[in-house]
C-alpha positions in Angstrom: 96.4 108.5 96.8 94.8 106.6 94.0 93.1 108.0 90.8 90.6 106.0 88.8 90.5 107.7 85.3 88.0 106.9 82.6 89.8 108.4 79.7 87.4 107.9 76.6 88.3 110.2 73.7 91.1 112.7 74.4 88.8 115.4 73.2 85.9 114.7 75.7 85.6 117.2 78.5 87.3 116.0 81.6 86.1 116.1 85.3 88.2 115.8 88.4 86.3 114.5 91.3 87.4 115.2 94.9 85.6 113.7 97.8 85.3 115.2 101.4 87.2 114.6 104.5 87.2 111.1 105.9 85.5 109.9 102.7 86.8 108.1 99.5 86.3 108.0 95.8 83.5 105.4 96.1 81.4 108.1 97.7 81.3 109.9 94.3 80.7 106.8 92.1 77.1 107.4 91.3 77.9 110.9 90.3 80.9 109.8 88.4 78.9 107.3 86.4 76.3 110.0 85.6 79.1 112.3 84.3 80.5 109.5 82.1 76.9 108.9 80.7 76.7 112.6 79.8 79.9 112.4 77.8 82.6 113.5 80.3 85.9 111.7 80.9 86.6 111.4 84.7 89.3 111.2 87.2 87.9 110.2 90.5 90.8 110.6 93.0 91.5 108.9 96.5 93.5 111.1 98.6 94.6 111.1 102.3 92.1 113.6 103.4 92.8 113.4 107.1 96.6 113.3 106.9 97.8 116.7 106.0 96.7 120.4 105.8 94.6 121.4 102.8 97.4 123.1 101.0 99.6 119.9 101.2 96.7 117.8 99.9 96.5 120.0 96.9 100.1 119.4 96.1 99.6 115.6 96.7 96.8 115.3 94.0 98.7 117.4 91.4 100.7 114.8 89.7 97.6 112.8 88.8 95.6 115.9 87.7 98.4 117.2 85.6 98.6 113.9 83.6 94.9 114.0 83.2 94.9 117.7 82.1 97.3 116.7 79.1 94.1 115.9 77.2 93.1 118.4 74.6 89.8 119.3 76.3 88.4 121.6 79.0 89.0 120.4 82.5 86.3 120.8 85.1 86.3 120.1 88.8 83.4 118.7 90.9 83.9 118.4 94.6 82.0 117.3 97.7 82.4 119.1 101.1 86.1 119.7 102.0 86.9 118.5 98.4 85.8 122.0 97.3 88.4 123.7 99.5 91.2 121.3 98.2 90.0 122.4 94.7 90.3 126.1 95.6 93.8 125.5 97.0 94.7 123.5 94.1 93.7 126.0 91.4 95.3 128.8 93.3 98.7 127.1 92.8 98.3 124.6 89.8 95.6 126.1 87.6 95.3 124.2 84.4 95.4 125.9 81.0 92.0 124.6 79.9 90.2 125.1 83.2 86.4 124.9 82.7 83.9 125.1 85.5 83.8 124.0 89.1 80.9 122.6 91.0 80.9 122.4 94.8 78.5 120.4 96.7 78.1 121.2 100.4 81.5 122.8 100.6 82.1 124.8 103.7 83.4 127.8 102.2 82.5 129.9 105.3 83.4 127.1 107.7 81.3 124.8 109.8 79.9 125.5 113.2 80.1 121.8 113.9 83.8 121.9 113.3 83.9 125.0 115.7 82.2 122.9 118.5 84.3 119.8 118.1 87.6 121.2 117.2 88.7 121.4 120.7 88.2 117.8 121.3 91.1 115.5 121.3 89.1 112.8 119.7 88.2 115.2 116.7 91.8 116.3 116.2 93.0 112.7 116.2 90.5 111.5 113.7 90.2 114.5 111.4 93.8 115.6 111.5 95.3 118.9 110.3 92.6 119.5 107.7 89.7 119.1 110.1 91.0 122.0 112.0 90.8 124.1 108.9 87.0 123.6 108.6 86.1 126.0 111.4 84.4 129.3 110.8 87.4 131.4 112.1 89.0 133.5 109.4 87.6 131.4 106.6 87.1 134.4 104.2 90.8 135.2 104.2 92.2 131.6 103.9 92.0 131.1 100.1 92.1 133.5 97.1 88.9 135.0 95.6 87.8 132.8 92.8 88.0 134.1 89.3 86.7 131.1 87.4 83.1 129.8 87.0 82.0 128.2 90.3 78.4 126.6 90.9 77.5 126.0 94.5 75.1 123.2 95.4 73.8 123.4 99.1 71.6 121.0 101.0 68.7 121.9 103.3 67.9 118.4 104.9 69.6 117.3 108.0 69.7 113.6 109.5 71.5 114.6 112.9 68.8 116.7 114.8 71.4 118.1 117.3 73.6 119.7 114.6 70.7 120.6 112.4 68.6 122.2 115.0 70.9 123.5 117.8 74.5 124.1 116.2 74.1 125.2 112.5 72.3 128.2 111.3 69.2 127.3 109.3 68.7 126.0 106.6 71.6 123.4 106.7 72.5 119.9 105.6 73.4 118.7 109.1 77.1 119.6 108.6 77.1 122.9 106.6 74.7 125.8 106.4 73.4 127.0 103.2 74.9 130.5 104.1 78.3 128.9 104.6 78.3 127.0 101.3 77.9 130.2 99.4 81.0 131.9 97.9 81.9 135.3 96.8 82.2 135.5 93.2 80.3 132.2 92.4 78.5 132.2 89.0 75.3 130.4 90.3 74.0 128.6 93.3 71.0 126.3 94.1 69.5 124.5 97.2 68.4 120.9 97.1 66.5 118.8 99.6 69.4 116.6 100.6 71.6 115.9 103.5 75.3 116.5 103.5 76.4 113.0 102.9 73.5 112.5 100.4 74.3 115.4 98.1 76.7 113.5 95.8 74.1 110.8 95.3 71.0 113.0 95.1 69.4 112.8 91.6 68.7 116.6 91.3 72.1 117.6 92.6 73.7 115.2 89.8 71.5 116.6 87.2 72.3 120.2 88.1 76.1 119.4 88.3 75.9 118.3 84.7 73.9 121.3 83.6 76.3 123.7 85.1 79.3 121.9 83.5 77.6 122.0 80.1 76.0 125.5 80.3 77.8 127.5 83.0 74.7 127.9 85.0 72.1 125.7 86.8 68.8 124.7 85.1 65.8 126.5 86.0 63.4 123.5 84.9 
């Protein structure tokens, strides 16, 4: 696991960025640069997303986040896809004292029917590992505690893969996660943007809305 912190002032609000499964910190670089330009310090973490169950991944990232959380400022989390589930598992066990808001982009809070379809495949299990098997819709509502902190959910409604988008997932969806599945009980706000699953962290509107939520606790209506 590698972290790439941009510290700036110790009093700048901090943001931990967590990528999705089989991705890396580079997939969040545009989002990270925009957060820095808006005055946030960032910790963009690389972690072995395919190597362990989600709860173990949350423990793996704890040392880097604990060091970053020593700053005298609020600490926010922004996560793409499975990174949102890792965030929820992390906050259930290692909640920082100055926790701010959480933004989830395309997180399968209710699981993904694509994972349901593929999880029986030996190739899927070999590539996505233990965490990949936790992305199915089975019993998702009981896996992680109910959130009691501000969460903003950003979902996409554009898909590139016509098979998954048209025939596997409920509509609307982003090609990997349906809008319905991205929703989360207890969330403070939610918004749908015209972006695919992989495109969400690079989408201009999604980035602007992420910053708005971290600053104001809600998404912008403009």
